[in-house]
C-alpha positions as CSV (number, residue, x, y, z in Angstrom):
1,M,7.4,-69.6,-1.6
2,K,7.6,-69.6,2.2
3,Q,9.9,-66.6,2.0
4,F,7.6,-64.9,-0.5
5,F,4.8,-64.9,2.1
6,K,6.8,-64.0,4.4
7,F,8.3,-60.7,2.9
8,M,4.8,-60.0,1.4
9,F,2.9,-60.1,4.8
10,A,6.2,-57.8,6.1
11,S,5.6,-55.8,3.4
12,F,2.0,-55.7,4.0
13,A,2.3,-55.0,8.0
14,G,4.7,-52.1,7.2
15,T,2.5,-50.1,4.8
16,L,-0.2,-50.7,7.3
17,L,1.8,-49.4,10.1
18,T,3.0,-46.5,7.9
19,I,-1.0,-45.8,7.1
20,I,-2.1,-45.9,10.6
21,L,0.7,-43.4,12.0
22,I,-0.7,-40.8,8.6
23,M,-3.7,-41.1,10.1
24,I,-2.9,-40.8,13.8
25,V,-1.0,-37.7,12.7
26,F,-3.6,-36.7,10.4
27,A,-6.2,-36.8,13.4
28,G,-4.4,-35.1,15.9
29,M,-3.8,-32.5,13.1
30,M,-7.4,-32.1,12.6
31,A,-8.2,-32.1,16.4
32,S,-5.7,-29.2,16.8
33,L,-7.3,-27.2,14.3
34,A,-10.8,-27.9,15.4
35,K,-9.9,-26.4,18.9
36,L,-8.0,-23.4,17.4
37,T,-11.5,-22.3,15.9
38,Q,-13.1,-22.9,19.4
39,K,-13.4,-19.9,21.9
40,E,-11.6,-21.3,24.6
41,S,-12.6,-19.8,28.2
42,V,-9.9,-18.9,30.3
43,S,-9.4,-17.5,33.6
44,I,-6.4,-15.6,35.2
45,K,-5.0,-14.5,39.0
46,P,-4.4,-11.3,40.2
47,H,-1.3,-9.6,39.5
48,T,-1.5,-10.7,35.6
49,V,0.6,-9.5,33.5
50,L,-0.8,-9.0,29.6
51,H,2.2,-10.0,27.4
52,I,1.9,-8.5,24.1
53,K,4.0,-10.4,21.4
54,W,3.1,-9.7,17.3
55,T,3.8,-13.0,15.6
56,T,1.5,-13.3,12.7
57,P,0.3,-10.8,10.3
58,I,-2.5,-8.0,11.9
59,R,-5.4,-7.9,9.3
60,D,-8.8,-6.1,10.4
61,R,-10.7,-9.2,11.5
62,S,-9.6,-12.4,13.5
63,S,-9.7,-15.2,10.9
64,Q,-11.4,-18.4,11.3
65,N,-9.1,-20.2,8.5
66,P,-7.9,-23.3,10.7
67,F,-4.5,-23.0,8.2
68,E,-4.7,-19.0,8.2
69,A,-0.5,-18.3,10.5
70,F,-0.1,-22.4,10.5
71,D,3.1,-23.2,11.2
72,F,4.1,-26.1,9.2
73,N,7.5,-26.5,10.5
74,T,6.4,-27.6,14.1
75,M,2.6,-28.9,12.5
76,K,0.8,-26.5,15.3
77,P,-1.1,-23.6,14.7
78,N,-0.4,-20.2,15.6
79,K,-4.2,-18.5,16.0
80,P,-3.7,-14.7,14.8
81,V,-5.6,-12.2,16.5
82,G,-7.1,-9.8,14.4
83,L,-7.5,-6.0,14.9
84,N,-11.5,-6.1,16.3
85,D,-10.0,-8.4,18.8
86,I,-6.9,-5.8,19.5
87,L,-9.0,-3.3,20.6
88,K,-11.3,-5.2,22.5
89,N,-9.0,-6.8,24.5
90,I,-7.0,-3.3,25.2
91,D,-10.6,-2.1,26.3
92,K,-11.4,-5.5,28.4
93,A,-7.9,-5.6,30.0
94,A,-8.2,-1.7,31.1
95,V,-11.0,-2.6,33.2
96,D,-10.0,-6.2,34.4
97,P,-9.1,-5.8,38.1
98,N,-6.9,-9.0,37.3
99,V,-4.6,-7.3,34.7
100,A,-1.7,-5.2,36.6
101,G,-0.3,-3.9,33.2
102,L,0.9,-4.5,29.7
103,F,4.4,-6.0,28.2
104,L,4.5,-5.2,24.9
105,D,7.7,-7.9,24.1
106,M,8.6,-7.0,20.2
107,E,10.9,-6.0,17.9
108,S,8.5,-5.5,14.8
109,I,4.6,-5.4,14.2
110,P,3.8,-7.4,11.2
111,A,0.8,-4.2,10.1
112,G,0.5,-1.3,8.0
113,I,1.1,2.1,9.5
114,A,-2.6,2.9,9.7
115,T,-3.2,0.1,11.5
116,T,-0.4,0.3,14.1
117,E,-1.6,4.4,14.6
118,E,-5.1,2.6,15.4
119,I,-3.7,0.2,17.9
120,R,-1.4,2.8,19.4
121,N,-4.5,5.2,19.9
122,K,-6.0,2.4,21.7
123,L,-2.8,2.0,23.8
124,L,-3.3,5.4,24.8
125,D,-6.5,5.5,26.3
126,F,-5.7,2.0,27.8
127,K,-3.1,4.5,29.9
128,K,-6.3,6.4,31.6
129,S,-6.6,3.3,33.5
130,G,-3.3,3.9,35.6
131,K,-2.0,0.9,34.7
132,F,1.6,0.4,33.7
133,I,2.6,-0.3,29.9
134,V,6.4,-1.6,29.6
135,S,8.4,-2.0,26.0
136,Y,11.2,-4.5,25.6
137,A,13.0,-5.4,22.2
138,N,16.5,-6.6,21.1
139,N,16.0,-4.4,18.9
140,Y,13.3,-1.8,17.5
141,D,12.3,-1.4,13.7
142,Q,10.4,1.9,13.0
143,K,7.2,1.0,13.4
144,A,7.7,-1.1,16.6
145,Y,9.7,1.7,18.2
146,Y,6.4,4.1,17.3
147,L,4.1,1.9,18.7
148,A,6.5,1.5,21.9
149,T,6.6,5.0,22.6
150,V,3.5,4.8,24.3
151,A,5.3,2.9,26.9
152,D,5.9,4.3,30.3
153,K,9.4,2.2,30.1
154,I,11.0,1.4,26.9
155,Y,13.8,-1.0,27.5
156,L,16.5,-2.4,25.1
157,N,19.1,-5.2,24.8
158,P,22.2,-3.7,25.6
159,E,23.7,-4.7,22.0
160,G,20.4,-3.8,20.7
161,L,19.9,-0.6,17.9
162,V,16.5,1.2,17.1
163,L,16.3,1.2,13.6
164,F,15.3,5.2,13.0
165,K,16.2,6.3,9.5
166,G,13.3,7.8,7.6
167,L,10.7,6.1,5.3
168,S,11.2,4.8,2.0
169,A,9.3,3.6,-0.8
170,Q,10.1,0.5,-3.4
171,V,8.7,-0.4,-6.3
172,M,9.4,-3.3,-8.6
173,F,9.5,-3.2,-11.9
174,L,8.5,-5.8,-15.0
175,K,9.5,-3.8,-18.3
176,N,12.9,-5.2,-18.9
177,L,11.5,-8.9,-18.0
178,L,8.5,-8.6,-20.4
179,D,11.0,-7.0,-23.1
180,K,12.9,-10.3,-22.7
181,L,10.2,-12.3,-23.2
182,D,9.1,-10.3,-26.1
183,V,5.5,-9.6,-24.6
184,K,3.6,-6.3,-25.3
185,M,1.5,-4.6,-22.6
186,Q,-1.3,-2.4,-24.5
187,I,-2.0,0.3,-22.3
188,I,-4.8,2.4,-22.0
189,R,-5.3,5.3,-18.8
190,G,-7.7,7.9,-18.0
191,P,-7.5,11.5,-19.7
192,N,-4.4,12.9,-17.7
193,N,-4.5,9.9,-14.9
194,K,-0.5,10.6,-15.2
195,F,-0.7,9.6,-11.6
196,K,-2.3,6.2,-11.7
197,S,1.1,4.4,-11.8
198,A,0.2,0.9,-11.1
199,V,0.7,0.1,-14.8
200,E,4.5,1.5,-14.9
201,P,6.0,-1.4,-13.8
202,L,4.9,-2.8,-17.3
203,M,6.2,-0.1,-19.4
204,L,9.1,1.7,-17.5
205,D,12.1,0.4,-15.5
206,K,11.9,3.2,-13.0
207,M,9.3,5.7,-11.5
208,S,8.0,8.5,-13.8
209,A,8.2,12.1,-12.4
210,A,4.7,12.2,-11.4
211,N,5.2,9.1,-9.6
212,R,7.8,10.0,-7.6
213,E,6.2,13.5,-6.9
214,Q,3.2,11.8,-5.5
215,T,5.0,9.3,-3.4
216,K,7.6,12.1,-1.9
217,V,4.2,13.5,-1.1
218,L,2.4,10.8,0.5
219,L,5.5,9.3,2.5
220,N,6.1,12.8,4.0
221,S,3.2,13.4,5.0
222,I,2.9,10.0,6.5
223,W,6.3,11.0,8.2
224,E,5.5,14.1,9.4
225,K,2.8,12.6,11.6
226,L,4.9,10.0,12.9
227,L,7.2,12.7,14.0
228,K,5.0,14.5,15.3
229,S,3.4,12.2,18.0
230,L,7.3,10.8,18.5
231,S,8.4,14.5,19.3
232,S,5.2,14.5,21.8
233,S,6.3,11.1,23.6
234,R,10.1,11.2,24.3
235,K,10.0,15.0,24.3
236,I,12.6,15.4,21.1
237,P,11.7,18.0,18.9
238,V,10.8,17.5,15.2
239,A,14.2,19.0,14.0
240,E,16.5,16.8,16.1
241,L,14.5,13.9,15.3
242,N,15.0,14.3,11.3
243,R,18.7,14.9,12.4
244,M,19.1,11.7,13.9
245,A,17.1,9.9,11.0
246,D,19.5,11.4,8.7
247,K,23.1,10.2,10.5
248,L,21.4,6.7,11.5
249,E,22.3,8.5,14.9
250,V,20.7,5.6,17.1
251,S,22.1,2.6,15.5
252,T,23.5,1.9,19.2
253,A,22.2,1.0,22.3
254,Q,24.5,3.2,24.3
255,K,23.1,5.9,21.3
256,A,19.4,5.3,22.0
257,L,20.1,5.6,25.6
258,K,22.1,9.0,25.3
259,Y,19.3,10.3,22.9
260,H,16.9,9.7,25.1
261,F,15.1,6.7,22.8
262,V,14.8,4.0,25.4
263,D,14.5,4.7,29.3
264,G,17.1,1.4,29.8
265,L,19.5,-0.9,28.4
266,L,18.2,-4.5,30.3
267,Y,18.4,-7.9,29.6
268,R,15.4,-10.0,29.1
269,D,15.6,-11.3,33.0
270,Q,16.1,-8.1,34.3
271,V,12.8,-7.1,32.4
272,L,11.0,-9.6,34.0
273,D,12.0,-8.8,37.4
274,S,11.3,-5.1,36.6
275,L,7.6,-6.6,35.3
276,K,7.2,-8.1,38.9
277,K,7.8,-5.1,40.9
278,D,5.2,-3.0,38.4
279,A,3.0,-5.6,39.1
280,G,2.8,-5.9,42.5
281,I,4.7,-9.0,43.0
282,K,7.4,-10.4,45.0
283,A,11.0,-11.1,43.5
284,S,10.6,-14.3,44.7
285,S,7.6,-15.1,43.2
286,K,6.7,-16.0,39.9
287,L,5.9,-13.6,37.1
288,A,2.1,-14.5,36.3
289,S,1.6,-13.7,32.7
290,V,-1.1,-14.3,29.6
291,S,-0.7,-14.1,25.8
292,F,-2.4,-12.1,23.7
293,A,-4.2,-14.0,21.5
294,K,-5.2,-16.5,25.1
295,Y,-6.7,-13.4,26.9
296,T,-9.2,-13.1,24.3
297,G,-10.9,-16.0,25.9
298,V,-11.2,-13.9,29.2
299,K,-14.6,-13.4,30.0
300,L,-15.3,-10.6,32.6
301,R,-17.7,-11.1,35.2
302,V,-21.1,-8.9,34.6
303,K,-23.4,-7.9,37.2
304,K,-26.7,-9.6,36.8
305,E,-28.7,-6.5,36.4
306,T,-26.8,-5.4,33.6
307,K,-26.8,-9.2,31.7
308,K,-30.0,-8.0,30.3
309,V,-29.9,-9.4,26.2
310,N,-30.1,-6.4,23.9
311,R,-30.9,-7.5,20.3
312,N,-30.0,-4.3,18.6
313,S,-26.8,-4.3,17.2
314,V,-24.5,-2.3,14.7
315,A,-23.3,-4.1,11.7
316,V,-19.5,-4.2,11.3
317,I,-18.9,-5.3,7.4
318,Y,-15.3,-5.9,6.6
319,A,-14.4,-4.8,2.9
320,L,-10.7,-6.4,3.2
321,G,-8.5,-7.1,-0.2
322,E,-8.7,-6.3,-3.7
323,I,-11.8,-6.3,-5.1
324,S,-12.6,-8.7,-8.3
325,Q,-16.1,-10.2,-9.2
326,G,-17.9,-13.4,-7.8
327,T,-17.3,-14.8,-4.6
328,S,-15.0,-13.9,-1.9
329,K,-11.6,-15.8,-1.8
330,D,-8.8,-15.3,0.9
331,N,-8.2,-11.8,1.8
332,A,-9.8,-10.7,-1.2
333,I,-13.0,-9.1,-1.8
334,G,-15.5,-10.9,-4.3
335,S,-18.6,-8.4,-5.1
336,A,-21.1,-11.1,-5.3
337,T,-19.7,-12.2,-1.4
338,L,-19.8,-8.2,0.0
339,A,-23.0,-7.3,-1.8
340,K,-24.8,-9.7,-0.1
341,A,-23.2,-9.2,3.2
342,I,-24.4,-5.5,2.9
343,R,-28.2,-6.5,1.7
344,E,-28.2,-9.0,4.8
345,A,-27.4,-6.0,7.4
346,R,-29.9,-3.7,5.5
347,V,-33.0,-6.4,5.7
348,N,-31.8,-7.7,9.0
349,K,-34.3,-5.7,11.4
350,H,-31.8,-6.1,14.1
351,V,-29.0,-4.2,12.8
352,K,-29.8,-0.2,13.3
353,A,-26.4,0.9,11.8
354,I,-24.0,-0.6,9.5
355,V,-20.0,0.3,9.6
356,M,-18.1,-0.9,6.6
357,R,-14.3,-1.3,7.4
358,V,-12.5,-1.2,4.0
359,N,-8.9,-1.7,3.7
360,S,-8.5,-2.2,-0.2
361,P,-6.2,-1.2,-2.9
362,G,-8.9,-1.8,-5.5
363,G,-9.3,-3.8,-8.4
364,D,-12.1,-4.5,-10.8
365,A,-13.9,-1.5,-11.6
366,Q,-17.3,-3.2,-12.4
367,A,-17.1,-5.1,-8.8
368,S,-16.6,-2.1,-7.1
369,E,-20.0,-0.5,-8.6
370,I,-21.9,-3.6,-8.1
371,I,-20.6,-3.2,-4.2
372,R,-21.1,0.8,-4.5
373,R,-24.8,0.2,-5.3
374,E,-25.4,-2.1,-2.4
375,V,-24.1,0.7,-0.3
376,E,-26.3,3.4,-1.7
377,L,-29.3,1.1,-1.1
378,A,-28.2,0.4,2.8
379,K,-27.4,4.1,3.5
380,K,-31.2,5.3,2.4
381,A,-32.3,2.1,5.4
382,K,-30.2,3.1,8.4
383,P,-27.0,5.3,8.9
384,F,-24.1,4.0,7.1
385,I,-20.3,4.9,8.4
386,V,-17.0,3.8,6.6
387,S,-13.6,3.1,8.4
388,M,-10.5,3.2,6.5
389,G,-7.9,1.1,7.4
390,D,-4.3,1.2,5.9
391,V,-5.7,1.6,2.5
392,A,-8.8,2.8,1.1
393,A,-7.8,3.7,-2.7
394,S,-8.9,3.6,-6.3
395,G,-11.8,1.0,-6.0
396,G,-11.7,1.0,-2.3
397,Y,-12.6,4.5,-1.8
398,W,-15.0,4.1,-5.0
399,I,-17.1,1.8,-2.3
400,S,-16.3,4.2,0.0
401,T,-18.0,6.8,-1.6
402,E,-21.4,6.5,-0.5
403,G,-20.9,6.4,3.2
404,Q,-22.7,8.8,5.4
405,K,-19.3,10.1,7.2
406,L,-16.0,8.4,5.9
407,F,-13.6,8.1,8.7
408,A,-9.8,7.6,8.3
409,Q,-6.3,7.5,10.2
410,P,-3.8,10.6,9.3
411,T,-1.7,7.6,8.1
412,T,-4.4,5.9,5.8
413,I,-3.7,5.7,1.8
414,T,-6.5,6.6,0.0
415,G,-7.8,8.7,-3.0
416,S,-6.4,7.3,-6.4
417,I,-9.2,8.3,-8.5
418,G,-8.6,7.0,-11.8
419,V,-9.3,4.0,-14.1
420,F,-6.4,2.2,-16.8
421,G,-6.9,-0.8,-18.6
422,I,-4.6,-3.7,-19.7
423,I,-4.3,-5.7,-22.4
424,P,-1.2,-8.2,-23.0
425,N,0.2,-9.1,-26.7
426,F,1.8,-12.4,-26.5
427,Q,2.3,-12.6,-30.0
428,G,6.3,-12.0,-29.7
429,L,6.7,-14.8,-27.0
430,M,4.6,-17.2,-28.6
431,N,6.2,-16.4,-32.2
432,K,9.8,-15.8,-31.5
433,K,10.5,-17.2,-28.1
434,L,8.5,-20.5,-28.5
435,G,7.8,-21.2,-32.3
436,I,4.1,-21.2,-32.0
437,T,2.0,-19.6,-34.5
438,F,-1.7,-19.0,-34.5
439,D,-3.9,-18.4,-37.2
440,K,-8.0,-17.5,-37.5
441,V,-11.1,-17.0,-39.5
442,M,-13.9,-14.2,-38.4
443,T,-16.6,-13.0,-39.0
444,N,-16.5,-9.5,-39.0
445,K,-13.8,-6.8,-39.2
446,N,-12.9,-6.9,-35.4
447,S,-14.7,-10.4,-33.8
448,D,-11.4,-10.8,-32.3
449,F,-12.0,-7.8,-30.0
450,V,-10.0,-8.6,-27.6
451,D,-7.1,-11.0,-28.6
452,V,-3.9,-11.7,-26.4
453,M,-2.0,-13.2,-29.3
454,S,-2.3,-10.3,-31.3
455,P,-1.7,-6.8,-31.4
456,M,-5.2,-4.4,-31.2
457,N,-6.2,-2.0,-34.3
458,D,-6.4,1.2,-33.9
459,L,-10.5,1.3,-33.9
460,Q,-9.9,-1.7,-31.0
461,K,-7.6,1.0,-28.9
462,A,-10.2,3.5,-29.4
463,K,-13.2,1.7,-28.2
464,L,-10.9,0.5,-24.9
465,N,-10.2,4.1,-24.5
466,E,-14.1,5.6,-24.9
467,G,-14.6,2.6,-22.0
468,I,-11.9,4.3,-19.8
469,N,-12.8,7.5,-20.4
470,R,-16.5,6.7,-19.6
471,I,-15.2,4.7,-16.1
472,Y,-13.2,8.0,-15.3
473,D,-16.1,10.4,-15.7
474,H,-18.3,8.0,-13.9
475,F,-15.9,8.1,-11.0
476,T,-15.5,11.8,-10.9
477,S,-19.0,12.3,-10.7
478,L,-19.2,9.6,-8.5
479,V,-17.1,11.5,-5.8
480,A,-18.4,15.1,-6.7
481,R,-21.9,14.2,-5.8
482,T,-21.5,12.6,-3.2
483,R,-18.9,14.3,-1.5
484,H,-20.8,17.7,-2.7
485,L,-17.6,19.0,-4.5
486,R,-17.2,20.7,-8.3
487,K,-16.3,18.3,-10.9
488,S,-13.4,20.0,-11.8
489,Y,-12.1,20.4,-8.6
490,V,-12.6,16.3,-8.4
491,D,-10.8,16.4,-11.4
492,S,-7.6,18.6,-10.0
493,I,-7.1,16.2,-7.6
494,A,-8.1,12.9,-9.1
495,R,-5.7,11.7,-12.3
496,G,-4.9,8.4,-10.0
497,R,-3.4,10.3,-7.1
498,V,-2.9,8.6,-3.9
499,W,-3.1,11.0,-0.6
500,S,-2.4,10.4,3.0
501,G,-5.8,10.6,5.4
502,Q,-4.5,13.7,6.9
503,D,-4.4,15.4,3.4
504,A,-7.7,13.6,2.3
505,L,-9.4,15.6,5.2
506,K,-8.1,18.6,3.9
507,L,-8.9,18.3,0.4
508,G,-12.7,16.9,1.4
509,L,-12.2,13.1,0.5
510,V,-12.8,12.1,3.9
511,D,-14.8,14.0,6.7
512,T,-12.8,12.8,10.0
513,I,-9.9,11.6,11.4
514,G,-10.4,8.3,13.5
515,G,-10.1,4.5,14.0
516,L,-12.6,1.8,14.0
517,Q,-14.0,1.7,17.3
518,S,-14.6,5.6,17.0
519,A,-16.6,5.1,13.5
520,I,-18.9,2.6,15.5
521,T,-19.6,4.6,18.2
522,Y,-20.4,7.6,15.9
523,A,-22.8,4.9,14.1
524,A,-24.6,3.9,17.1
525,K,-25.2,7.6,18.5
526,K,-26.9,8.3,14.9
527,A,-29.0,4.8,15.4
528,D,-29.8,6.6,18.8
529,L,-28.3,3.4,20.7
530,A,-27.8,4.8,23.6
531,K,-29.4,1.8,26.0
532,G,-26.3,-0.2,24.5
533,Y,-25.9,-2.3,21.5
534,R,-24.1,-5.4,20.2
535,I,-21.2,-5.8,17.3
536,T,-22.7,-8.4,14.6
537,E,-19.7,-9.3,11.7
538,Y,-20.3,-9.7,8.5
539,P,-19.9,-11.7,5.9
540,K,-20.2,-14.8,7.8
541,H,-17.4,-16.8,8.7
542,K,-17.4,-20.1,6.9
543,E,-18.0,-23.2,9.0
544,F,-14.9,-25.2,10.0
545,F,-15.0,-28.1,7.8
546,R,-15.8,-26.2,4.6
547,Q,-12.9,-24.1,5.3
548,L,-10.6,-27.1,6.1
549,M,-11.7,-28.8,2.9
550,E,-11.5,-25.4,0.4
551,E,-7.8,-25.3,1.7
552,L,-7.3,-28.8,1.5
553,S,-8.6,-28.7,-2.4
554,G,-5.9,-26.1,-3.2
555,Q,-5.5,-22.9,-1.0
556,A,-2.9,-24.6,1.6
557,Q,0.0,-24.9,-0.8
558,A,-0.2,-21.1,-1.4
559,R,0.3,-21.0,2.2
560,I,2.8,-23.1,2.4
561,L,4.5,-21.2,-0.5
562,G,4.6,-18.0,1.6
563,Y,6.0,-19.9,4.4
564,E,8.8,-20.8,2.6
565,L,9.5,-17.4,1.0
566,G,8.9,-15.7,3.9
567,D,9.1,-11.5,3.6
568,Y,10.0,-12.0,-0.4
569,K,6.3,-13.5,-0.9
570,T,5.4,-10.0,-1.4
571,Y,7.0,-10.0,-4.9
572,F,5.5,-13.2,-5.8
573,D,2.3,-11.9,-4.6
574,N,2.6,-8.2,-7.1
575,I,3.3,-10.6,-10.2
576,K,0.3,-13.1,-9.3
577,T,-2.1,-9.9,-9.2
578,L,-0.5,-8.3,-12.5
579,K,-1.1,-11.6,-14.0
580,A,-5.3,-11.8,-12.6
581,M,-5.6,-8.3,-13.8
582,K,-8.9,-8.6,-16.3
583,G,-11.3,-5.8,-18.1
584,V,-11.0,-2.0,-16.5
585,Q,-9.3,-1.4,-13.1
586,A,-9.8,1.1,-10.5
587,R,-6.8,0.0,-8.5
588,M,-4.3,1.9,-6.3
589,P,-1.5,3.1,-8.3
590,F,1.7,1.2,-7.6
591,F,2.9,-2.0,-5.4
592,M,4.1,-0.1,-2.6
593,Q,5.9,-1.2,0.4
594,I,6.4,1.6,3.4
595,Q,9.8,1.0,5.1
C-alpha cells in the first residue's frame, strides 16, 4: 500500500507539473500574441537604414489576427505588414531625417504583380527625396527583380542568378479525378460565355481555345508593361530583354553582370559595408538599421501649430477575397459584413468621401448584388471611388461598377463579365463506388429541384439556364449603364473574358491608371478636403480576444495546414473553393497563378 501511494503521488505530481508547464507556455504565447497586436512606439537613431525584407504574404490591409503568419515552428509571431502600411512607411521614410536610405533585401516578393507595381511606384516617389535605395539578393525571381530595378544599385551574390524567363500561367484540371470518382458536374454558363472558364477544370483536361486565347492576351499585356519598365530602368532595349528571356541568358551571376541586369557581384558582408558608406557611417561603426515591420511604430514629430485635430476623413473600405453571402471570414468577403461597412461609412458625418479597395476574383452573384446596392446608395451621399488591386474580376468587377471613378494598375486583372452555375451529381459515386442508394417520395414533379444525388431533368436545366441568362443580362446592363456604353458593345467584350488594367482602360471598363493612394487623393479632392483629412478604415478590426477565440475554435488548424503545405497550399485552396461554390457564380474564369 505504501508503494501504491508513493507511485500515485509521483504520478499526480508529474501530471500537475506538466499542466503548469503547459499553462506557462500558453500564457507566454498569449502574451506574445497580445503584444503583436499593440502598436509599439519605436525610436531610431540618425543614419539609420530601413531594412525591407518580405517574409509574409502582402495583402492590401495589415492584419490584426493574432495567428496571421504565426510561426508554428518557433512558436513566435511574425507580424505581417499590409500594403496600406507599406505605402505609409515609404512615405514616412522619405521625410524622416533619421532614415538615410532603403535596403531591399529579398529574393522574392510574396504579392501579386499589381501589388508589386504599386510598391514599385511608391519607391520611385521615394527616390525624389534624394535618399538611396540599394537592393541585394542571393537570387532574384522575376517579381523581386522587377521591384529591385528601382534601386540605385542592384547587387547579386557571386554564385546567384536572376530568374528572367517571361510569364507563365498554370491551370489545374480535375475532370479525370471526377471521372474516376464517377461524379458528374452539371454546368450551365451564360449565353456565349466561352471565356468564362472557371468551370473548365470540371469538364475538360486542358485549356479550351477561348481560354488559351484570353490567357495569352492577358499575359502578353502584363509582360509588355513589365518589359517597358525594365527597359526604362536598366537601359536595355525591349527586344534584347525578350531575347535574353527566351535564351535564359542571365541564369548565372556573371551573365547578369555582363548584360547590366545587376551592378555588382558581392557577398552580404560586402553589401553591408557599402551601406555604411551610403548612410554616412564610419566603416568601423555598426550599421544602424530598422526592420520594415518595426518602423511602422516610428512616430515623426509634428510641429504644435500643425497638430490641430481634423475629424474629417476619407473612408477606405477593404473588399478583399472571394465573395459569399453572410459574414466575412478570414480573407474572404461576406456580403452582410461589407454592406454594413459601406453603410456605416455612408452615415458617418465625419466621412466626407469613400474609397473601396477591391481585390477579389468574385463569387456569389447575389452577394455581389447586395454589396453593389450599398455602393449605389453611398455614391449618392458622398464621393465614392474604387481602387482595384491585383484582381477585381467578375463579382469583384460587379461590386465596382457603381464607383464614380475606377482606378486600376496596368497589371490588374479585371473584367470577367459573366456568370455560371454548377450542380454536382454524386449518384455515380454513391451507387457504383460506395454502394449507397437513395429513394424518395415527392408531392410534385420537380420537388427535388435541385438534388445533388440525381441528374437534373430537361425542365430543371432549362429553368437554371433561364436564371443564368437573366443574371448575365443584368450584369451586362449594369456595366452598360454605369460605364455609359452600348449594351451590345459590353456583350462583345464580356462573355466572361478577363483583361489587364491597361487593356480595360482602352475598352472603357476603368477610368484611369493609378494605385490606392492616387484614389484616396482624388477622393479627398472631390470632397474638397484641401485643409487635411484622416484615413478611417472599414470593416473595423475585431477585438484581439474575439479573434483569438475564433482561431482557437477552428481556423488555426487551417493555418497550420497552410504552414505545412507551403507553396502547395494553392492547389488545396482551389479544390476547397470549388467545393464551396453554391448558387449562381460571378467568378473569375480560372484559378491562375502567374509565375
